[in-house]
C-alpha positions in Angstrom: 63.4 -53.5 102.9 65.1 -57.2 102.6 64.2 -60.6 103.0 60.1 -74.4 104.4 58.1 -73.9 103.7 54.4 -74.2 103.4 53.3 -73.0 100.0 49.9 -71.4 100.2 47.5 -71.9 97.3 46.7 -68.8 95.4 43.2 -67.6 95.0 42.4 -64.5 93.0 38.7 -64.6 93.6 37.5 -61.9 95.9 36.4 -64.4 98.5 33.1 -64.7 100.5 31.5 -61.4 101.4 33.8 -59.3 99.3 32.5 -56.7 96.9 32.5 -57.0 93.2 34.8 -54.7 91.1 33.6 -51.2 91.1 32.0 -50.0 87.9 33.8 -47.7 85.5 32.5 -44.2 84.9 30.0 -44.2 82.1 30.3 -42.4 78.8 32.8 -42.3 76.0 34.5 -39.2 77.5 35.1 -40.9 80.8 36.5 -43.9 79.1 38.9 -41.8 77.1 39.9 -40.0 80.3 40.5 -43.3 82.1 42.7 -44.6 79.2 44.7 -41.4 79.3 45.2 -41.6 83.0 46.4 -45.2 82.6 48.9 -44.0 80.1 50.1 -41.2 82.4 50.6 -43.7 85.2 52.5 -46.1 83.0 54.8 -43.3 81.8 55.3 -42.0 85.3 56.2 -45.4 86.6 58.7 -46.0 83.8 60.4 -42.7 84.3 60.5 -43.2 88.1 62.2 -46.5 87.6 64.6 -45.0 85.1 65.6 -42.4 87.7 65.8 -45.0 90.5 66.8 -48.2 88.8 67.7 -50.0 92.1 64.1 -49.6 93.1 63.0 -51.0 89.8 65.2 -54.0 90.3 63.9 -54.6 93.8 60.3 -54.5 92.4 61.1 -57.0 89.7 61.4 -54.5 86.8 64.7 -55.4 85.1 64.9 -52.9 82.3 67.6 -50.9 84.1 69.6 -53.6 85.8 72.9 -52.2 84.3 72.3 -48.6 85.6 73.3 -46.7 88.7 72.7 -43.0 88.2 74.8 -40.6 90.3 72.0 -39.3 92.5 74.4 -37.3 94.5 74.7 -34.4 92.0 72.8 -31.1 91.7 71.9 -32.0 88.1 70.2 -35.2 89.3 68.2 -33.3 91.9 67.2 -30.7 89.4 66.1 -33.5 87.0 64.0 -35.2 89.7 62.3 -31.9 90.7 61.4 -31.2 87.1 60.1 -34.7 86.8 57.7 -34.3 89.7 56.5 -30.8 88.6 55.9 -32.1 85.0 53.7 -35.0 86.1 51.8 -33.1 88.7 50.9 -30.5 86.1 49.7 -33.2 83.7 47.8 -35.1 86.4 45.9 -32.0 87.5 44.6 -31.5 84.0 42.2 -34.4 84.7 38.7 -33.9 86.0 38.9 -36.2 89.0 35.1 -36.4 89.3 34.8 -38.0 85.9 37.3 -40.8 86.7 36.3 -44.3 87.9 36.5 -45.1 91.6 39.7 -47.1 91.0 41.3 -44.3 89.0 40.3 -41.7 91.6 42.3 -43.7 94.1 45.3 -43.7 91.7 44.8 -40.0 91.1 44.8 -39.3 94.8 47.9 -41.4 95.5 49.9 -39.8 92.7 48.9 -36.3 93.6 49.8 -36.9 97.2 53.2 -38.4 96.3 54.1 -35.6 93.9 53.1 -32.8 96.3 55.0 -34.5 99.2 58.1 -35.0 97.1 58.2 -31.4 95.9 57.9 -30.2 99.5 61.0 -32.1 100.4 63.2 -29.9 98.2 63.0 -27.3 100.9 65.5 -29.3 102.9 69.1 -30.3 102.2 69.1 -33.9 103.6 71.3 -34.8 100.5 74.2 -33.4 102.6 73.8 -36.6 104.7 73.8 -39.1 101.9 74.5 -42.4 103.7 73.9 -43.9 107.1 74.2 -47.2 108.9 70.7 -48.3 108.3 69.8 -51.1 105.8 68.3 -48.7 103.2 71.6 -46.9 102.7 73.2 -47.7 99.4 76.4 -48.8 101.1 74.4 -51.6 102.7 72.0 -52.5 99.8 74.7 -52.7 97.2 76.4 -55.8 98.8 73.0 -57.5 99.0 72.4 -57.0 95.3 76.0 -58.0 94.5 76.0 -61.1 96.6 73.7 -62.9 94.2 71.1 -63.4 97.0 69.2 -60.2 96.5 66.9 -58.8 93.8 69.7 -58.4 91.2 69.4 -61.5 88.9 72.3 -63.7 88.0 70.8 -66.3 85.8 72.3 -65.5 82.4 75.7 -64.2 81.1 73.9 -61.0 80.2 72.8 -60.7 83.8 76.4 -60.9 85.0 77.5 -58.3 82.5 74.7 -56.0 83.5 75.8 -56.1 87.1 79.4 -55.3 86.1 78.1 -52.2 84.2 76.0 -51.1 87.2 78.9 -51.6 89.7 81.2 -49.6 87.5 79.2 -46.4 88.3 79.7 -46.8 92.1 83.1 -45.2 92.6 82.1 -41.8 91.1 78.9 -41.9 93.1 80.9 -42.4 96.3 83.2 -39.5 95.3 80.1 -37.3 94.9 78.7 -38.4 98.2 82.0 -37.5 99.9 81.6 -34.1 98.3 78.1 -33.8 99.7 79.3 -34.9 103.2 81.9 -32.1 103.0 79.3 -29.5 102.0 77.2 -30.7 105.0 80.2 -30.1 107.2 80.5 -26.5 106.0 76.7 -26.0 106.4 76.4 -27.6 109.8 74.2 -30.4 108.4 76.0 -33.5 109.6 75.2 -37.0 111.0 75.4 -37.8 114.7 78.8 -39.2 115.9 77.1 -42.5 117.0 75.7 -43.1 113.5 79.1 -42.5 111.9 80.8 -44.8 114.3 78.4 -47.6 113.2 79.1 -46.9 109.5 82.8 -47.2 109.6 83.1 -51.0 110.5 80.2 -51.7 108.0 82.2 -50.1 105.2 85.5 -51.7 106.3 83.9 -55.1 106.1 83.7 -54.7 102.3 87.5 -54.1 102.1 89.3 -57.3 101.3 92.7 -58.1 99.8 91.4 -61.3 98.2 88.5 -60.8 95.9 87.3 -64.3 96.4 86.6 -63.4 100.0 84.2 -60.6 99.0 80.4 -60.8 99.2 80.5 -59.5 95.7 82.2 -62.7 94.6 79.1 -64.7 95.4 77.8 -64.9 91.8 81.2 -66.2 90.6 81.1 -68.9 93.3 77.7 -70.0 92.1 77.7 -70.0 88.3 74.7 -71.5 86.7 75.4 -74.9 85.3 74.8 -73.9 81.7 77.6 -71.3 81.6 80.5 -72.3 79.3 84.0 -72.5 80.5 85.0 -69.5 78.4 82.2 -67.4 79.9 83.2 -68.5 83.4 86.9 -67.6 82.8 86.0 -64.2 81.3 83.6 -63.3 84.1 85.9 -64.5 86.9 88.6 -62.2 85.7 86.3 -59.2 85.2 84.6 -59.7 88.6 88.0 -59.9 90.4 89.1 -56.7 88.7 85.7 -55.0 89.5 85.8 -56.0 93.1 89.3 -54.4 93.5 88.4 -51.3 91.5 84.7 -50.7 92.0 84.1 -52.2 95.5 87.2 -52.3 97.7 88.7 -48.9 96.6 85.5 -46.8 97.1 84.5 -48.5 100.3 88.0 -47.9 101.7 88.0 -44.3 100.5 84.6 -43.7 102.2 85.6 -45.4 105.4 88.8 -43.5 105.6 87.1 -40.2 105.0 84.4 -40.8 107.6 86.8 -42.0 110.2 89.5 -39.4 109.8 87.8 -36.3 108.4 84.0 -36.5 109.1 83.7 -38.2 112.5 85.6 -35.3 114.3 83.1 -32.9 112.8 80.0 -35.0 113.3 77.5 -33.8 115.9 77.2 -34.9 119.5 73.4 -34.3 119.4 70.9 -37.0 118.5 68.1 -35.3 116.7 67.1 -33.1 113.7 66.3 -30.3 116.2 70.0 -29.5 116.4 70.2 -28.9 112.6 69.4 -25.8 110.6 65.6 -25.8 109.8 65.5 -28.5 112.5 61.8 -28.2 113.6 60.6 -27.9 110.0 62.9 -30.6 108.8 61.5 -33.0 111.4 57.9 -32.0 110.9 58.3 -32.9 107.2 59.8 -36.3 108.2 56.8 -36.9 110.4 54.3 -35.9 107.7 55.9 -38.1 105.0 56.2 -41.1 107.2 52.7 -41.0 108.8 50.8 -39.5 105.8 48.8 -37.5 108.4 48.7 -34.0 109.7 49.7 -35.1 113.2 52.4 -32.9 114.8 55.4 -34.3 116.7 53.9 -33.0 119.9 50.6 -34.8 119.3 52.4 -38.0 118.4 54.5 -37.7 121.6 51.4 -37.5 123.7 49.8 -40.3 121.9 52.8 -42.5 122.5 52.8 -41.7 126.2 49.2 -42.7 126.5 49.8 -46.0 124.5 52.8 -46.9 126.7 50.7 -46.4 129.8 47.8 -48.5 128.4 50.0 -51.4 127.3 52.0 -51.4 130.6 48.7 -51.9 132.4 47.9 -54.8 130.2 51.4 -56.3 130.8 50.7 -56.0 134.6 47.6 -58.1 134.2 49.4 -60.8 132.1 52.3 -60.8 134.6 49.8 -61.6 137.3 48.3 -64.4 135.3 51.8 -65.8 134.9 52.3 -65.6 138.6 55.5 -63.6 138.6 56.0 -61.9 141.9 58.3 -59.0 141.0 57.6 -55.8 139.1 57.7 -55.4 135.3 61.4 -54.5 135.3 62.1 -57.6 137.3 60.1 -59.7 134.8 62.0 -58.1 131.9 65.2 -59.1 133.5 63.9 -62.6 134.1 63.1 -62.9 130.4 66.4 -61.5 129.4 68.5 -63.8 131.6 66.6 -67.0 132.3 68.0 -69.9 130.2 64.5 -71.3 129.3 64.1 -68.4 126.9 67.3 -69.2 125.1 66.8 -72.8 123.9 68.8 -72.9 120.7 72.2 -74.3 119.9 72.5 -73.6 116.2 71.4 -71.0 113.7 69.3 -73.6 111.9 67.3 -74.3 115.1 66.3 -70.6 115.2 65.1 -70.7 111.6 63.2 -73.9 112.2 61.4 -72.4 115.2 60.1 -69.6 112.9 59.0 -72.2 110.3 57.1 -74.0 113.1 55.2 -70.8 113.7 54.2 -70.7 110.1 52.9 -74.3 110.3 50.8 -73.4 113.4 48.9 -70.5 111.8 48.4 -72.1 108.4 45.0 -73.8 109.2 43.4 -70.6 110.4 44.5 -68.3 107.5 41.7 -69.3 105.0 39.1 -68.1 107.5 40.7 -64.6 107.6 42.0 -64.1 104.0 40.4 -64.9 100.7 43.6 -63.9 98.8 47.0 -65.4 99.5 50.3 -65.0 97.6 51.6 -67.1 94.8 55.1 -66.1 95.5 57.3 -68.6 97.5 58.5 -67.7 101.0 61.6 -68.4 102.9 63.2 -67.7 106.3 66.9 -66.9 106.2 69.6 -65.6 108.6 70.8 -62.1 107.9 74.2 -61.9 106.2 77.0 -61.7 108.8 78.4 -58.4 107.5 75.3 -56.4 108.5 73.7 -58.6 111.2 75.1 -56.5 114.1 73.2 -53.4 113.1 70.3 -55.0 111.2 66.7 -55.5 112.4 64.6 -58.5 111.4 63.1 -57.6 108.0 61.3 -58.8 104.9 62.4 -58.6 101.3 59.6 -58.9 98.7 60.0 -61.7 96.1 59.4 -61.6 92.4 56.9 -64.1 91.0 58.1 -63.8 87.4 61.7 -64.7 88.2 60.8 -67.2 91.0 62.7 -65.2 93.6 61.0 -65.9 97.0 60.0 -63.4 99.5 62.5 -63.7 102.4 62.1 -63.0 106.1 65.7 -62.2 107.3 66.5 -62.8 110.9 69.8 -61.4 112.4 71.3 -64.2 114.5 74.6 -63.0 116.0 74.8 -65.9 118.4 72.1 -68.6 118.5 72.9 -69.4 122.1 71.7 -65.9 123.0 68.7 -65.8 120.7 65.7 -65.1 123.1 62.3 -66.4 122.1 60.3 -64.2 124.4 62.2 -60.9 124.7 61.7 -58.2 122.2 61.1 -59.2 119.5 59.1 -62.2 120.5 59.2 -65.0 117.9 55.4 -65.4 117.3 54.7 -61.8 117.0 57.8 -61.1 114.9 56.8 -63.8 112.4 53.2 -62.4 112.1 54.6 -58.9 111.3 57.6 -59.6 109.0 56.3 -62.7 107.3 52.7 -64.1 107.4 50.2 -62.5 107.3 52.3 -59.3 107.5 54.7 -58.1 104.9 54.7 -61.3 102.8 50.9 -61.1 102.3 50.7 -57.4 101.9 53.7 -56.8 99.6 53.3 -60.0 97.5 49.5 -59.6 96.9 50.1 -56.0 95.9 52.9 -57.0 93.4 51.0 -60.0 92.1 47.6 -58.2 91.6 47.0 -57.9 87.8 44.1 -55.4 88.4 46.6 -52.8 89.7 48.7 -50.6 87.4 52.4 -50.9 87.7 52.4 -47.6 89.5 50.2 -49.2 92.2 51.9 -52.6 92.2 55.4 -51.3 92.5 55.5 -48.7 95.2 54.1 -47.9 98.6 54.0 -46.2 101.9 55.7 -47.4 105.1 52.7 -46.3 107.2 50.5 -48.7 105.2 53.0 -51.6 105.0 54.3 -51.3 108.6 50.8 -50.4 109.9 49.6 -53.6 108.3 52.5 -55.5 109.8 51.7 -54.3 113.3 48.0 -54.9 112.8 48.9 -58.4 111.6 50.6 -59.0 115.0 47.2 -58.3 116.7 45.7 -61.2 114.8 47.8 -63.7 116.9 44.9 -65.0 119.1 42.6 -65.4 116.1 45.4 -67.4 114.4 45.9 -69.7 117.4 49.0 -68.1 118.8 49.9 -66.5 122.2 48.6 -69.5 124.2 51.9 -69.4 126.0 51.6 -66.4 128.4 55.3 -65.6 127.9 54.6 -65.3 124.2 51.6 -63.1 125.0 53.8 -60.9 127.2 56.3 -60.9 124.3 53.5 -59.7 122.0 52.7 -56.9 124.4 56.5 -56.2 124.5 56.5 -55.8 120.7 53.4 -53.5 120.9 54.9 -51.3 123.6 58.1 -51.2 121.5 56.2 -49.5 118.7 54.5 -47.2 121.2 57.8 -46.3 122.7 58.9 -45.3 119.2 56.3 -42.6 119.2 57.8 -41.2 122.4 61.5 -41.7 121.6 61.6 -40.7 117.9 59.7 -37.5 118.7 61.7 -37.0 121.8 65.1 -37.4 120.1 64.3 -35.0 117.3 62.6 -32.3 119.4 65.3 -32.3 122.0 63.4 -34.0 124.8 65.7 -37.0 124.9 69.4 -37.5 124.4 70.7 -40.7 122.9 71.5 -42.1 126.3 68.2 -41.1 127.9 66.3 -42.7 125.0 68.2 -46.0 125.4 67.5 -46.0 129.2 63.8 -45.2 128.6 63.4 -48.0 126.2 65.1 -50.5 128.5 62.9 -49.4 131.4 59.7 -50.1 129.5 60.4 -53.4 127.6 62.4 -56.6 127.8 65.3 -55.5 125.5 69.0 -55.7 125.8 71.2 -52.6 125.9 72.8 -53.7 122.5 69.4 -54.0 120.9 68.0 -50.7 122.4 71.1 -48.9 121.2 70.7 -50.2 117.7 67.1 -49.1 117.7 67.7 -45.6 119.0 70.5 -45.1 116.5 68.2 -46.2 113.8 65.7 -43.4 114.8 68.6 -41.0 114.8 69.6 -42.0 111.2 66.1 -42.1 109.6 63.9 -39.7 111.5 60.2 -40.3 111.5 60.3 -43.8 109.9 59.7 -45.6 113.1 56.5 -43.7 113.7 54.8 -45.3 110.7 54.2 -48.7 112.5 52.0 -47.6 115.4 50.3 -44.8 113.5 49.3 -47.1 110.7 48.2 -49.9 113.1 46.0 -47.5 115.1 44.3 -46.4 111.9 43.6 -49.9 110.7 42.3 -51.0 114.1 40.1 -47.9 114.3 38.7 -48.7 110.8 38.0 -52.3 111.8 36.1 -51.2 114.9 34.2 -48.6 112.9 32.9 -51.1 110.3 32.2 -53.8 112.9 29.9 -51.3 114.6 28.4 -49.9 111.4 27.8 -53.2 109.6 27.0 -55.5 112.5 26.3 -59.0 111.1 27.1 -57.9 107.6 30.8 -57.3 108.6 33.2 -59.9 107.3 36.7 -59.8 108.6 37.9 -61.8 105.6 36.3 -59.3 103.2 37.8 -56.4 105.3 41.3 -57.8 105.0 40.9 -58.5 101.3 39.7 -55.0 100.7 42.7 -53.5 102.4 45.1 -55.7 100.5 43.2 -55.4 97.2 44.1 -51.8 96.6 47.8 -52.0 97.5 49.7 -49.5 99.6 48.4 -45.9 99.8 48.4 -42.9 102.2 46.1 -43.3 105.2 43.8 -40.5 104.1 43.3 -42.2 100.7 42.8 -45.6 102.4 40.2 -44.3 104.8 38.2 -42.7 102.0 38.4 -45.9 100.0 37.3 -48.2 102.8 34.5 -45.9 103.8 33.1 -46.3 100.3 33.5 -50.1 100.6 31.6 -50.1 103.9 28.9 -48.0 102.4 28.5 -50.5 99.6 28.2 -53.4 102.0 25.7 -51.5 104.2 
């Protein structure tokens, strides 16, 4: 996920009302077991990053910055499966009951992840290797290569490492095309609408002049201490690499998808149309929610949430004094010039920075821990802005790379402050105290192992982001009723995802019906609704994580407020959630129940 500035002071104390560190298990045997588990986690994390070096780079581990394994081969898949089996067998040799409370959490997280990953080998999703969404390698590679992503370009060695990594890309693309073809023969293909989005993204990387490529960014911004000889050598090598390792494979992939694959892509929208469709989607739901909820249960939950939020929107609309129905209000927000006040891209970015300034005074009352990492708001790069959602990219404290909140701004004149996504709510979710707090604090926490610092679950991260949105009134926001309505619009957007994602992949909705349903229930343009629905088509189940995670966090807050009464500290509750880093919801609930019992 990718992504002035008021710099928040860091405070690593637990904060008022927080619990002291939990005691370790007593006895020499338990100590030896803890040490062995720590070694296992360290070895697992190292090997995981070795297998997935782009993930390592994104999390600030730069041991493998020159590597790009061909993850499109059967040999790679076999290696990964053996890796998971090996570590699960080693993990289960431990007596969990003899571990410390902290290590029991680590045990539970790793056991869950290994079991889940191994279950995924029942499905051949590798036959659909790329899509139009931001996580696809075809979209993440330009971000790395631009010099504005996680890949470092500070030393000559950094520049050489990127060249080495990029050199592996053409053969990976060839293997991916082979997998696409195998999918065509097996009937496991992407929807036509998704493929149609991919082709222009890929063609945007095809340039005749290497200096016009995004991948030329590091050459256009050499560090001042590079010698003339190094600059000349690297300039020639990068121009050659862009032609050979960027333009050629991107063009080959675009041509293949447009001429050979698109005619064979499916007209259906969901996984239900694929072989193993129901089981394939049920697995996607399980992995993205870390629950045992079925698609049918989530669909019903979504319908109930949509009805509840619509009722609240009706009440706010009455307070505004708007005479028409909700659809008329949505159209009013979409079209009235007062909600499009910007002339330039920079004015949009400054408006988000103003939200940051407004909430800053209230943050210490609600959080004892704040990140050390710097934070910035940037516009999304032009090549991917049309299909990108607003997003956050975690920073790296060691290298000084800031956490970045990326905002797609296709036309500042059309940027709407109150339509979905509403500005105040969007900032709370993607930036502060949402993803920037959660991801930065996790990565910066010296008490967590690398395994816990450098990894996570969308249901936790996105659940926290959506929960952070609900803190708006306590942070001094939503005083403008249109922003409050915009907040409800964001909330109903996440509830609609429960209905639409499950509807698409179980055959209840077509693509067109899903777009219409979304537009009928929130203030969103057809272009934005289309991009959202096509995202759900490309990455089934991922959009469920937001609302499912938020509902669990809100449920836990209400539970402990009732249980603890005056002993409940919201500041301590928030710190306890962020203290442990990302984890499955079942593990989180068990951990927080233990925390509440200690307070009580």
